[in-house]
N, C-alpha and C positions, 0 to 999 in steps of 0.2 A: 493393690494390696491393702488390706485393712490394717491400720496401725493399732497395736495394742501395747500394753506395758512390756509384754514379752519381746516383741519385735524391737521396741525402743531400747530395752535393756541389752539385747544382743548386739545391736548396732553400736551402742556406746562401749560395751565390753570389747567388741572386736577392734574398735578404734584404740582403746587403751592398750591392748596387747601389741599393737603396732607402734605406738608412741613411746611406751615405757618398757624398758628391759626388765625381765623378771616377773611381769604380770601374767598370771594364769587366769584364764576365763573359766569359771565353773558355773554351770547352769544348775540351779537348785530350785525345786518346786515341792510343795506339799501335795498330798494325795487328793485332797478335795473329794470329788465324787468320781474319780477316775476308775474305770474298770481295769481288770488285770491286763487285758490286751492293750489298753491305752497306756498303762504304765510300762509294759514291755516295749511298746513302740517308742516312748519317750526315752527309755534307757538305751535303746538301740541308736538313738540320735545323740547320745552322750550326755543326756540330762540326768542329773541325780534326783531321784524321787525319795522323799522322806517316807519313813514307815508309818508315821501318824497322819491322820486326815488333815489337820491344820497345824501350821507353823506355831501358832499360839500355844498348842499343847506342850511344846518344849519349854516355853517360858513359864508355864504354870506347873511344871513337873515337881513332884514331891522332893526329889533330890536337890533340885535347884532352889526350891523354897527353903529347905533345911540348911543348905550352905549359906544362903542369904541371912537366915536367922542367926546362924553361928557367927558369921562375919560381923554382924551388927551387935553381937554380944547378948543375944537372946535365944540360945539354943532350946530353951523350954517352949518356945513358940513353934518349933518345928513339928511336922507331922510325926505321930508316935513312932512309926516304924523306922524313922531315920534319926531319932534323937541320939541314939548310941553312936552313930557315925560322926556326929558333929561335936562330940565332947573333945576338949583339948587336953 
């Protein structure tokens, strides 16, 4: 069997669920270049597939950036369409 980060993560996650009560294993991947049939197959195996191609897209989301700007006291730096949502 070829060892990948996915197989290593599953092995570790499965061990954690048996060692620690209350731990739930959730497999989460981004879309990358997956086709619709590949996504469907992953979901059938219990893997959660993000709607966006890359996980990093969520980190650079306008809403996330606007919330960060507001939290740091600079709502004027937020993307235009989210400025109104960050005013306190």
